[in-house]
C-alpha positions in Angstrom: 88.1 115.9 -41.4 89.2 119.0 -43.8 89.9 121.8 -42.1 88.3 125.3 -43.9 90.3 127.7 -45.3 88.6 130.1 -43.1 89.9 128.2 -39.7 93.5 128.0 -41.4 94.0 131.6 -42.2 92.5 133.0 -38.5 94.6 130.1 -36.8 97.8 131.5 -38.9 96.9 135.0 -38.3 96.7 134.5 -34.7 100.0 132.8 -34.9 102.1 135.4 -36.6 100.3 138.5 -33.5 101.7 135.8 -30.9 105.2 135.7 -32.8 105.2 139.2 -32.4 107.5 141.4 -29.9 107.1 145.4 -29.2 110.3 146.7 -27.7 110.3 150.5 -26.9 113.3 153.4 -27.1 114.7 151.8 -23.7 114.6 148.3 -24.2 117.0 145.4 -25.7 116.0 141.7 -27.0 118.3 139.2 -26.5 117.8 136.5 -29.1 117.8 132.7 -28.6 116.9 130.3 -31.5 117.1 126.8 -30.4 119.0 127.6 -27.5 121.6 129.7 -28.8 122.5 132.9 -28.6 121.9 134.8 -32.0 122.1 138.1 -31.1 120.4 141.6 -29.9 117.5 143.3 -31.1 116.5 146.8 -30.7 113.2 148.9 -30.3 110.6 148.2 -32.6 108.6 145.3 -33.8 110.2 141.7 -33.6 109.3 138.7 -34.7 109.8 136.1 -32.2 109.3 132.4 -34.5 107.1 129.9 -31.8 109.0 126.7 -30.2 112.0 127.7 -32.4 112.9 131.4 -31.0 113.2 133.0 -27.5 113.6 136.5 -26.4 114.6 138.0 -23.0 114.0 141.6 -22.3 116.2 144.2 -20.5 115.5 147.8 -19.9 119.1 150.2 -20.3 117.4 152.6 -18.0 119.0 153.8 -14.6 118.2 151.2 -12.0 118.0 152.8 -8.6 119.1 150.1 -6.0 118.4 150.9 -1.9 120.8 149.3 0.0 119.7 148.4 3.3 121.5 149.0 7.0 124.5 147.1 7.2 126.4 146.9 10.5 129.8 148.0 9.8 132.5 147.9 12.7 134.9 150.9 12.0 138.5 150.8 12.3 138.4 152.6 15.9 135.9 149.7 17.2 132.9 151.9 16.8 129.5 150.2 16.0 127.7 152.3 13.2 124.8 151.0 10.9 125.0 152.2 7.5 122.8 152.4 4.6 123.0 153.7 0.5 121.7 154.0 -2.6 123.2 152.6 -5.9 122.6 153.8 -9.2 123.5 151.7 -12.4 122.2 150.5 -16.0 122.4 147.9 -17.8 125.1 148.9 -20.8 125.9 144.9 -22.4 122.4 143.2 -22.9 124.9 140.0 -23.6 126.6 140.2 -20.7 123.8 140.7 -18.1 121.8 137.8 -19.7 124.5 135.1 -20.4 127.2 135.9 -17.3 124.7 136.5 -14.5 121.4 134.9 -13.5 120.0 138.3 -12.0 121.7 141.5 -12.6 119.7 143.5 -10.0 119.9 140.6 -7.2 123.8 140.5 -7.8 124.5 144.1 -7.6 122.6 144.1 -4.5 124.5 141.7 -2.9 127.7 143.2 -3.8 127.0 146.2 -2.9 126.2 144.9 0.8 129.5 143.3 1.1 131.7 146.4 -0.6 129.7 148.9 2.0 131.2 146.4 4.7 134.4 146.4 3.5 134.9 149.8 2.4 133.9 151.5 5.5 135.5 148.8 7.8 138.5 150.4 6.7 137.8 154.1 7.8 137.4 155.6 11.3 134.5 157.6 12.5 135.6 160.8 12.2 136.4 159.7 8.5 133.2 158.3 7.7 130.8 161.4 8.8 133.6 163.9 7.1 134.9 162.0 4.2 131.4 160.8 2.5 132.8 162.0 -1.0 136.1 160.2 -1.1 133.9 157.0 0.4 131.3 157.3 -2.2 133.6 157.0 -4.9 136.0 154.1 -3.3 132.7 152.3 -3.4 131.8 153.3 -6.9 135.0 152.6 -7.8 135.0 148.5 -6.7 131.5 147.8 -7.6 132.0 149.2 -11.5 135.1 147.1 -11.6 133.3 143.7 -10.6 130.1 144.5 -12.4 131.6 145.3 -15.7 131.4 141.3 -16.6 128.1 141.8 -16.0 127.5 143.9 -18.5 126.4 146.8 -15.8 127.8 150.2 -15.2 127.7 151.8 -11.6 127.2 155.4 -12.4 126.8 156.7 -8.6 127.0 155.6 -5.0 125.6 157.5 -2.4 125.9 156.7 1.5 122.3 157.8 2.8 122.5 157.4 6.7 125.1 157.0 9.2 123.2 156.1 12.5 124.8 155.7 15.9 123.7 154.3 19.5 122.6 156.9 22.1 126.1 156.1 23.9 128.2 157.1 21.3 126.1 160.1 20.3 126.9 161.3 23.8 130.3 160.9 23.7 130.6 162.8 20.7 128.8 165.5 22.1 131.3 165.4 24.8 134.3 165.6 23.0 132.7 168.5 20.6 132.1 170.9 23.7 135.8 169.9 24.8 136.6 171.1 21.4 135.1 174.4 21.4 136.1 174.8 25.1 139.7 174.3 23.7 139.5 177.0 21.2 138.1 179.4 23.2 140.6 179.3 25.5 143.5 179.5 22.7 141.6 182.5 21.2 141.8 183.9 24.4 145.5 183.5 25.1 146.2 184.6 21.7 144.0 188.0 22.6 146.7 188.4 25.5 149.4 187.9 23.8 148.5 191.1 21.4 147.5 193.3 24.1 151.0 192.5 25.9 152.9 192.7 22.5 151.0 196.6 21.6 151.7 197.2 25.2 155.1 196.6 25.1 155.5 198.6 21.9 153.8 200.9 23.4 155.6 201.4 26.5 158.9 201.4 24.1 157.7 204.4 21.8 157.0 206.3 25.4 160.0 205.9 26.7 162.1 207.6 23.8 159.9 210.6 24.0 159.6 212.0 27.3 156.9 214.8 26.4 154.4 212.4 24.9 154.9 210.5 28.5 153.9 214.1 30.4 151.4 214.2 27.9 150.4 210.6 28.6 149.9 211.2 32.0 147.4 215.0 31.7 145.3 212.6 29.7 144.8 210.0 32.2 144.4 212.5 34.8 141.9 214.1 32.7 140.1 210.4 32.2 139.8 210.5 36.7 138.1 213.5 36.6 135.7 212.7 34.7 134.7 209.7 37.0 132.5 210.3 40.1 135.5 209.4 42.8 136.4 211.0 46.0 140.6 209.5 45.5 142.7 211.4 42.7 146.5 209.9 42.5 148.3 212.2 40.4 151.6 210.9 39.1 154.4 213.1 39.2 157.3 213.7 36.5 159.9 211.7 37.1 162.3 214.6 36.1 160.9 216.7 38.7 161.5 214.1 41.5 165.0 212.8 40.6 166.8 216.3 41.6 164.9 216.0 45.1 165.8 212.5 45.8 169.5 213.2 44.5 169.9 215.7 47.2 
């Protein structure tokens, strides 16, 4: 059976179009020829020979990965649930294909174990007050381990730290006790400063008898402005002293 020329041309054109691959600007193609790695192709139109060659497409854009809530026991034995978000991208397509089966899933599993390990080494107060420090520590560990997979972890953010109701009430009582303590300290500092000021004023009046007399007169003036039936008038000591001596 002789195949006509138009049929041959049509089959050739179909094979040609089926062999074409278009890579976008943010995509890379890892090429295999007879099962062997033969390079990475950049964006544009690429020809992949049927049966002979295969291409594995990868995206170089940043991937946002939500880490589900993990049960973490802090160093001071407080049980919490912590979730996070990881930002990473592929920087070496060759390693991302040859060294790991599923880079996204592998990063997710590694992030979960790293989150529990790092947070378990800190106390509850540190988790709440030092998130930036913990984020940096988790990012450093993830970046170090995913480098062999051709990936770069650019950022890690701890999203939520959930406590049970008992721990929330205990922390509320602790915060109230801390506010009460600060109020008492501030009040004591005020009393101390007031006593110090009065002592300095007493020393100044003792050195100037005339100032003490003026103070007596000012006190008497303040008393007469009040609606009171009893007035205590302080006598100057220099008038009373000769009478006592007699």
